[in-house]
N, C-alpha and C positions, 0 to 999 in steps of 0.2 A: 443585884445586878452589875453593881461595881467591883466584886472580887471576879467574877467572869471578865470584864474588860483587863483587869490588872493582869490577869493569865494571859488573853489574849494579846496584850501588848508585849509580855515577856517572850510568846511564842513568836511575834513579829520579829523582837529583836534579836532572838537567838537565830532566827532565819537570815536576818542581816549580817550579823557577826560569822556566820557560816559563809556564807557567799564572799564576804570581806579577806577573812584570816585563814579559814580553815578547809578550804577546796580540799579534794582531794584532785591527786593529778592525772588520773584516768578518766577521760570524758563521760565514758558508759557509765562508772561509778557515780560520778557527780551528777550526771542527768537524774540517775535512780534516787540520789537522796535528795535532790531536788524536787521531783515528784512525790516523793514522800513528805516532805515538807510543807508542799502544796497542799497535800491530800489531806493532811492532818491540819493545816490552818483553816481549809473551806469546810471540815467536818466539823471543827469547834465554831466556825461560822453557824452553819444549820444547828449545833445545838442551843446556842445562843437564843437563835432564832425561835427555836420549838419551847424553850424553856419560857421566853416573853411573850409566844401565845399562851401559851399555859396559864402564866400568871394573868393576863390580860380577861383569859375565858371567865376566871374568878370573879 
């Protein structure tokens, strides 16, 4: 489980770094990128929960 948490921390750090330093000037594109990042983060949370439940089942 630890490698998954490290990957999740890296994804969150990338999201924060993007929003502070590398934002696109176009509002629509910036919003689309933020929605994409959010979708990836929530998808990874779902993956971690699924793998945890799978481990608990054994």
